[in-house]
N, C-alpha and C positions, 0 to 999 in steps of 0.2 A: 927941613922936612922934605923928603923925596916924593915926587909924584909917581914914581915907578912902583907898581904893585908886585909884590913877592908872587912867583908862580904858585907856591903852595897855597897862599891866600886865595888866588883865583881858582885853583883846582877845588879847594874846600868850598868856596862860594857856590860853585856849580854842584858839587857832590851833596851838599847839605839840602839842596832843593830838588835834586833830580832822582834820588833813589827812594823807593817805598820802604819806610823803616820796618815794615812787617817782616821782611826777609833778612834783614841785617847785612846787606851786601855792601853798604857804604863802608869806606875805610875812615879811620880817624886821622887827624892831623899828623900824629907821630908815625903812623904807618906810611902815609905818603912821603913825609920827610925822610924816613929811613930808606925807603925805596930809591928815592932820588939821589941819595949819597952813595948808594952801592956801586955806581959807576956804569952798570950795564942797563940801567932803566932810563927810559926816555919819555918825555911828555910832549904833547902838542896842545896848544890852545888856539881856538878861533873865536872871533867875535860874530855878532849877527850878520855881518857882511861877508863872512867866510875869509877874513884876514886875521893875521896875528894881532892880538890886541895891542894898541900902542901903550905907552907908559902908564896911563891912568885908565885905559879902556876896560870895559867889562868883558869877561870871557862868556861866551854863549855855550861853549862846550869844550871838552878835553879828551884826550887819550892818555893812558899810562901803559907803557909796555916794557918788556924785559927781553934783552937780546943775549943769546948764548949760542956760540958756534954759528951754524947756519940756520938757526931757528929764532923765531920772535914769538913771544907770548903776549897777546893783548890782555892786560890785567884788568883794565877798566876803560869804559868809554861812557860819557854822560853828556847829555845836553839838557839845559834849563828847559822846564816845561813850556814856557812861552815862545821858545824858538824851535820846537819840534816840528817835524814835517815841513821844514824850510831848507833842507839840504845840508844842515850843519853836520849831522853824523855821517852822511855820505862823503862830504868833503874831508872830514877828519879821517875817515877810514881810507879813502884813496891816497891822502897824503901820507898816512902811516905806512901803507903798502909801498909807496914810492920810496920812502926813506928807508924801509926795511931792505928793499932791493939794493939800495945804494950801499948797505952794510953787508951785502952778499948773502942775505937771507933767502932760503929756498922754500921754507914752509913756515906758515904762521898758524898759531893755535889760539883758542880761547875756550874758556869753560863757563857754562851758564846753567842755571837751574832749569830743570824740566818745566815746561809751561811758560817760561819767560816769553812775553809777546815779541822781544827783540829777535827771536829765532828766525822769523820771516825776513827780517832785514839782513841778517848774516847769510842766510841761504841765497837771498837775492844777489849778494856779492860774492857768491861762489864758495862759501864755507860749507862743508859737509860734515856730518857726525862721524867720529872715529872712535868714540869710547864712551862709557857710562860708569859713573861711581854711584852705586846704589845707596840710597838713604843718606846721602852726603850732607844735606841741609837738615840739621836738628837744633834749631835754636828757638828758645821761647815757645810761642804757640805753633811754630813750624816744625813738622817732623816727617821723616820719611820721604823727602823729596830728593830725587836723583839729581846729580850733576852730569851734564853732557858736554863731552869735549868735541870741539869742532876743529877742522883743519882746513887751510887754504893753501894749495900749492902755488908758489910764485914762480 
């Protein structure tokens, strides 16, 4: 039996505890696995000490991004609730930006629901709104919420 944890297991462990189910923003295991086999998707995992988790270590947060030409899209970023406001998200984002630059990325995008409290975090790191999809979120009890596209020039 191996002590090394599958990255998808680690991503899912964070995701299942980090996203509010009200909005349906979390991905399922198949979506994550499919994204990672596409070849242009990248993930980062950090533990509570802002290091890559060792073989059996627990991830405190992750990013999942997709690279195309000179652009990168931040698909997901999540941090376990008990590790929020401890620099994990900032460390993840900074590392993602550095890795994107090494892939010759000149612009990074992300999309989020209007009213998401993470907007302040992204603005603090230089992301600016560049587009809006009206009434994008319409799932279950949620309807009529816009998605906002943000961009960061690298």
